[in-house]
N, C-alpha and C positions, 0 to 999 in steps of 0.2 A: 647051767653053763655047759656041762659036758654034752657031747654029741653034736654040738654046733661048730662047724669049722670056723676058726678065727683067722685063717690066713687068706681067705677069699678065693681059694683054688676052685672050689665047687661052683663059684659064680663067674669064673673066667676073669677074675681081677688080677691086676699086676702084670698084664701082658705088655705094658709099655716098657718093661725092662728087658734087657738082653738075657741070654742064657745063663749068665753068671749072676743074675739078679741085680745088675748095675743099671743105672740110668743110661740110655743110649747116647753115645758120643760125648760123654761128659768131659773126658780128657781133651778132646778136640775143642770143645767150647772154651775151656779154660786157656788152652794154648792160643786160640784165636783172640781172646780178650787180652792176653799178655802181649801178643804181637801188635795189636791195634794200639794199646796203651803205650808200648815201647816206641812205635813209630811216631805217634803223636807227640810224645815227650821229646824225642830226638829232634823233631821238626821245630817245636817251640824253643828248645834249648839252643838249636843252631841259629835260629833267628835272633835270640837274645844275645848270643855270643857275637854275632856280627854287629848288632846295635851297640854293644859295649866296646867293641874293638875300634878305638880311635887312634891311639898311638901305642897299642899294646894292651895287655890285661894285667894291671897292677893288682895286688892282693885284695883290695876292697872290691874290685869288679869281679874277681874270681869268686869271692864270697857271695856276691849278688847272684852270679850265675849258678852256683851250687844250690843256694836257697830257692831260686826260681825253678830249677829243674825238679826239686823235690815237690814243691807245691803244684807245679804243672802236671806232674805224674798223678798227684792226688785228684785234681779236677778232671784229668783224662779218664780215670777209672769211673767217676760219676757220669761223665758224658757218654762213654760207650755202654755203660749199664743202662742208661736211659734209652739209647738207640735200640739196644737189644730188646728191652721191654716194649718199646713202641712197635717194633716189627712183629713181635710175638702176639701182641694184642690185635694188631691189624690182621694178622693171619689167623687169629682165634686159635692159637696153639697153647697147649698146656706147657708151661715153662719147664716142668720137671721131665715129662716124658716126650715132649715135642709132638704129641698126638693131638688131633683136632678135638677128640672127645676127652675131656679131663677125667682123671681118675675119680675125683669126688663124685662125678655123675654116675659112674659105674658102681662105686661103693655105696651109693644111696640105697641099693637094694639089700644091703647086708643087715641082718637083724642084730639088734644090740644084745650082746651076750656077756659083757664085762661090767663089773662093779666100778663105778667112777665117783670120785669125790671132787667137788668143786671147793677148793680151799682159798679163802680170802684172808691173808695176813694183814693186820692193821696195827697202827701205832699212833695213838693220840689223834686219830682222825675225827672229823665232825660226825657224830652218830647219825644225824639225819641223812647226810650224804651217803654214808655206808649202807644204811637200810634201804634208801631209795634205789641205789644201784643194784644191790643184791636182790631186792624184791622184783625189780624189772626182769632180771635174768631168770629168777625162779619162776615167775608167772609165764614167761615165754617158754621155759622148759616144760612146765606142767601142760601147756597147751599142745605140746607134741604128742601127749599120751604115753610118753616113755619115762616119766619121772621116777617110776619104781626102781630104775637101775641106778639112781643117783642119790648122793647125800651131800648136803651143804655143811661146810665147817667154817665158822668165823674164828680165826686164830688171833686173839688179841694180845698185844704186848703193850697196851696202854699203861702209862706210868702216872698220868695226871688223875688224881682221885675224882675230881668233878666230872671229867670226861668219862672215866670208867663207870661211874654210877649211871650217867645218862646212857651210856653205851649198853650196859646190861639191861636197862629197862627197855630200850628200843629193840634189842635182839629178842627179849622175852615176848614183846608184842608181836614181832614178826613170826616167832615160833607159833604163837596162837593162831595167826592168820593162815599159816601154811600147814597147820596140824591136819594129819590125815591125807595130805596131798604130796608133800615133799619133806623129808627129814632135814631138820636144821639143828646143828649143834654149835655150842659156844664154849671155847676154852680160853682162859685168860692166865697169862704168866705175870708174875709181879715185876719182871724186868724185861729188858730188850736185848738180852745176851745174844750176840751173833747177828743182831739186826734181822732183816727179813730172811736171809739164808738160815740163820740160827732158828728162827721161828718155824720155818717149814721143816727143818731137820728134826726139831723136837717133836713136831706132829708125826713125822715119818717113823721115828723111833717108838712112838706110843701107839699109833693107829695105822701106820702105813701098810702093815701086812694084811689088813682087812680089805684092801682095795687093789684093783689091778692098775687103774689109771688115775691120774690127778690132773685136773684142769686148774691152773693157777690164775687167780684173779687179783687185781689191785683193788684198792678201795673205790676207785672210780670206774672200774671195768663194767661194761655191759655187753653180754653175749646173747645173741638170739638162740632160742632153743634148737633150731635147725643147725646152727653153726656148732653148737656143743655136740649134737648127734654126729655131724660130719667129722668132727675131730675124733670121736670115739671110733667111728667106723674106719677112719684112716689108720689108726693104730691096729685095729683088728685085722685089716686087710694087708698091712705092711709089716710083717713080723720082724724085719731087720731094723725098723725105725723105733727109736726110743723117745723122740721129741718132735712134735709138729708145732710150728709157730705160725699164728695167723698174722694178718696185717691190720692192727687196730687203727682206726681213724678217729681223730679228735672230733668231739660233738658238743652240743649244748653250750656254745660260746655266746657271751652277751657283751663283750667289750670289743673295741676296735682291733686290738692286737689279736685277741682270740678269734675273731671272725676272719681276719686275714690269714691266720695260721690254719684255721679250719678249711678255708677255701683252698689254700695251697696244697694241703694234704689230700683233700678230695680230688684235686685235679692231677697231682703229680705222684703221690705216694703209690697208687696201684701200679703205675707204669714202672717206677723205679724198683719196686719190690718184685715185679715180674722179671725184670732184667737180672736182679740179684739172684732170684731163685734159679734162673737158667744156668748161671755159672757156678753158684755155690753148690747146687745139686744136693748130694747126700751129706754134705758137711756145712750146713747152714748154721746160722747163729740163733741165739735165744735172747729175747728181750725182756725176760723176767715176768711176763704176765700175758694173758690172753693166748695161752699155749697149753698143750696137753703133754704130759710126761708118762712114760711107762714106769711104774713105781719101782719094780724090782731092780732094773738096772740103774735107775736114779739113786736108789738107796745103796746099792752095791758100789757105785763108781763115782758119785758126784758129791760126796762129803768134802767140804772145803777145809783145808788146813789154814793156819795162820802164816802169813809171810814173815820171814825173819826181819828183825829191826823194828823201829818205831814208826808210828804214823808221821807224815801222810803216806809214804810209799811202803811202809811195812805194816804189820799188825793184821787186823781183819781185812779180808778181801771185800771191798765195798761193791764194786760192780760184779756181783756174783754170777750173773746169768751167762756172760761170755765164758767164764771159766767152767761152769757146769756143763755147757754145751761141749767145750773142748775136752773135758774129762770123759763124757759119754762117747765122743768120737774116738778118743784114745783107746777106749775099751772095746772098740769094734762095732759099736752101735751107730746108726745113722741118724742124722738130724736134718729135718726138711723145713723149708719155708713154703707154706701152702697159701697161694694167692687166690685160689678159686673158691674160697669160703667167705662170702660177705657176711655182714652181721657181727663184726668184731669192732668194738668202740671203746674209747677212753675219754676222759676229760683232761684238760691241761691247764697250766697257769694262764691267767687272763691278762697279764700285763708284762711289759718287758723286764721289769725288775724281778718279779717272781720267776719268770722264765730263766733269767740269768742266774738266780739263786739255785735253781734246779741244775743248771749246767755246771755250776761250781762244784756240786757234789759229784756229778758225772765226770768232771775233769779229773778229780782226785782218783776216782775209781778206775778210769780208763788209763791213766798214767801208771797205775800199779801194774797193769797188764804188760807194760814194757819189760818188767822184771821176769815175765814168764815166757818171753820169746824163745829163750834157749832151753826151756824145760824138755827133758827127753821124752820121746814117745808121742808127742803131739802131732796131729795131722797138719800138713802144710797150710791148709785152709784155716785152721784154728789160729795158727800164728799170724796169718794175714788178717783175720778178724781183730786180733789184738792190735796189730799195727795200724789198721785203718781206723779203729776206734780211738786210738790215741791221736792219730793225725786229724781227726775231726776237731780237736782243740789246738793241737800244736801247730796246725797249718795257719791259724790266725797269727800266732807269734812269728811264724816264718814270713807271712805276708807283711806284717808290720816291720820286721827287720829289713825286708827288701825295700820297702818304701823309704825307710829312714836312711839306709845305706845309699840308695839311689839319690836321695836328696842331698846327702853329704857329698857324694861324688860330683853332683852337678854344681854345688857351691864351690868345691875345691877347684873344679875345672874353670868356673867363671873367674876365680881370683888368680889363675895362673897365666903367665904370659905364654902365648903359643910359640912352639919351637918349629921354625920353618926350615932350619938346616940341622939335620941330625947326624950327618957324616962329614968327615973332614974334606973330602974331595967332591962333595955334592955340588952339581952345577946349577940345578933348578930348585926353587923352594918347594917344600912339601906343604901344600895348602890343606888346612883342616876342612873336612867335608862332612856335613851332616847327612844322615841316611833316612830322610823322612819316609821313603817308600818301605824300608824295613820296619820302622817303628809302626807305621800304619798296618802292615801285614801282621805284625805280632799282636797288636791290639785287636785287630779283627779276629784273629785266631782265638785269642783268649776270650773275647766277648762271645764268640760262637760256642765255645765249650761251656760257658757259664749260662748263656741265655737260650741256646737252641733246645735244650731239654724242656724248658718252659713252653716253647713253641710246639714241640711234639705233644706234650700233654694237652695243650689247647686244641691241637688238631684232632686228637682222639675224642675229646669231649664234644667238639663241634659236630662230629659225625655220629655220636652215639648218645650223649647225655646232655645235650644243650637245654632241653626243656627243664630238666631238674635244676639247672643253674639260672633259670629265668629267661631262657631263649638265647639265640645266637648273639644278638646285639649286646645284651646285658652280660653274657658270658665273656665276650671280647673286652668290654669295658672293665669288667671285674678283673680279668687277667692282667690288663694294663695297669690297673690300680695296684694290684698285688706286686707286679714287677717293680713299679716305682717305689713302693714301700720297702721291698726287699733291698733295693739299691741304697736307699737312705739308711736303713737299719743295719746293713752289713758292716759299715765302719764301727758302729757302736758295739756290735757283738764281737768284732775283731778286737776292740780295746778291752772289753770284758774278758774274753777268752785269754788274751795275752796276759792280763793281770792274774787270772786264775792259774795259768800254767806257771808263771813266775812265782806265785805264792806257794804252790805245791813244791816246786823245785827248791825253794828256800826254807822249807820245813813247816809251812803253815797248814794245819789240818782244819777240818770243817765238821760241824755238827751234822749228823745224818738223821734229822727228824722228819716229821710229817711235812709234806709239801703243800702249799696253799693252792687250791684248785678253783676257788670261787672267783668270779670276775670282779675284782675290786679296783677302785680308782687308785691312782698314785698321787699323793699329796705333793704340792710344789716343793716342800722342804725336802722330802725324800728324793724327788727328781733332781734337785740341785745338788744335794749331798753326794749322790752317786754319779751324776752325769756332768756336773760343772767342771770337774777336773779334765774330763775328755775334751770339753769345749775350749777350756783354757789352753791345754797343750796343743790342740788342733789349731787354735788361733795363732799361737806363737810359732808353730811350725810353718803355717802358710804365710805368715808375715815375713819370716826369714826367706822363704822361697821367692816371694814377690820382690824382695829387696835384692837378692843375689842372683836368682835364676828365674825371672818372670815368665819365660817361655814354658816353664813347667806348670804354671798356675792352672791353665785349662785342663792339662792332662790329669792333674790330681784332684780336679773338682769332685768326682764321685766319692772321694774320700773325705776331703775337708768340709764339704757341705753337710754331710751327715754328722760329723763330729761337732761342728759349730751349732747345729740344731739339736744336739743330744738331749739337753734338759727338756726342751719343748716336745720332742718325739717321745721321750720316756713318759712325760706327763700325759700326752695324748693317747698313749698305748692303752691306758686303762679306761678310756672314755666309753661309757655305755650310750651316751646321747648320740655320738657320732656313729656307733654301730647300729643303733635303732634307725637313724636317718638313712643310712645306706640300705638297710633292709626294706624300708618303706619305698625306696625308689628301685628296689629289685636287684641291688648289687651284692656281691659276695654270698649269694645263695648257694646251697649245696643240696644234692638230691637225697642225702641219707635220711634227713628228718621225715620226708614224705614216704620213703621206702620202708622205714622202720619206726613208724610213728608210735606204736604201742610200746616199743622197747625204749625209745628215747624221750617219750613224753614225761610230764610230771607224774610222779608216783605218789598217791596219797599216803601220808604217814599212818602207820598202824596206831590204833588206840592204845594209850598207855596201859601197861600191864602192872598189876599190883604185885605179882610174884616175880621172883628172880628167874633168870634163865634156867631151863632144865639142865641137870647135870649131864656131862658128856657120856657117851656110851662106854661100856667096858673096853679096856685097852686090848690091843692085839699087837704086842711088841715085836719089833724087828730091829736089826742092827743097821747103822749107817756110819761106817768107819770113815775117818778123815783120810783123804788120799795123800800120797807123797808126790810132790812136784819137782823135787830136786834130783830124782833118778828115775829111770825108765821102769815101767811096770813089767812084771814077769811075763805077761801075755801081750803080744804086740797087737796093734790095731788090725781089725779084720781077720783075726785068727780065731783059735778055738773058743775063746771065752764068748765072743759075740755070737758065734755059731751055736754054741750050747744054749744060749738064751733063746736063739731063734728056734731051735729044735724043741725046747720046752714049750714055747708059745704054740707051735704048730700041733704039739700033742694035746694042748688045751685041757 
């Protein structure tokens, strides 16, 4: 390792930054986003205020206006992020440096000089799926010819004895297959203390000092070997950066909901991530997997404390990744979202109920972050990540509150006698006047913010990747199908998320176990048990509107149609037959399977091994202290501590 520059200076890398080492114009990018979001929000709030102003603004309408302003700001952030991503992709600019040639292309010449561990923490996962995903990544990495710099570690917290036995046998078989080509080790704890974050922390304390970098994998992660090399080179060439997050795309879906989600992510996620990377810059977020960490600063600064109080808002930090990124940034290290590294994939729940169950866990974890908004020393962008992460779920409750409050106001208005004379000396009556032009303008603006990003993603795909989606005609048909499905499913997810948020706020905690990833069907009994209440409440709601304020019936159709069809839609979401039929006619196809066939194809299971997994290597202990979140650190962000780490890395 010694004698090889790790900061990329000898290769002319890193020239996209200014003299101070910062990304160019980053403050201006963030200011521009804030101005655009602010102006958009003021426009929407102004239109809503005029729509609500009939004979004044009573408290109920003031509440509607406040809730609308919050949710409108939320969707404005997403809209302008999509616009930024689209413009950068059209101009073929690196979102971090704004240069035409991305840094990852320059860094590709850098020789690998650091020891990297690929760590996969698992907990009661299906062993066959774990081995298939890990084997695919391992074989791709071996094919690069650089596998000697890497070590695989499966970190098991499996508590089910039957799964643990099958898991050990499957890992032992994979060890035999990879023997002499890539080192694979297996460690099993008897419990799940600290969940995933505790699992990784335990590994860091026992073996972390033996490695420079760590690539974190989920049980369903698949990374191409070239992507892994790109991540390592990125940390070697960027000495101020402690974490680089890739953009994992969902793959290998076999159900209707899975295929719809996979198509939407393929079409829109790269654009949205590009926009995010442009304004997040050196204070991006961490999504917990398919990312690389610089181990020394991670161990020094990212040990998680327990939040005071009991679950669900206290106790162990569930959504650990956001907090770990914030702690690294607080210590002066940079965190980046790298969108120019393809070959990062994951699997996802295959039906609406399993997807909602995963969101239930994330709801609790993200709402915990609201308690950290005032933690001293955090970067402003880290606080924004906490806020936006919580708003991903709270916004559903806000939208539901707006709809219910608006419906109530309409019913009360319909039952009230109009007041034509409001002043004692008034000569002429004051005629109530509807403002359809304002309502139309507000709906058009809201629809544009919600739907135009889909149009931009479609535009990009039509120009560059139409063949991978089955051709232009099938791509357009698939995009329309996905848009209709998104409109129908949005009210159901709004109802789920609202129930989740209310559950957390009223003290209901959730089990944080293994998530189902296989594409399984939804039985009618389960669909009715979970979705029939939504259909019933939606039916009662729309019946009241039709009775008291029938003019609202058409305006609320995008909401009540999805709610009334909720059981049927939940049932259909797990259909493999519908997904297979759509594939046969060429709809909802994505280019990732063709571009990364070896990585994403079926991996043959290793032959069963008679022996147990080999014992893990000798430990190389290191400390990973829990951080303090209720008072500022002694070293401020971007000050000496981060620079000392940078200097040490450059000395190599």
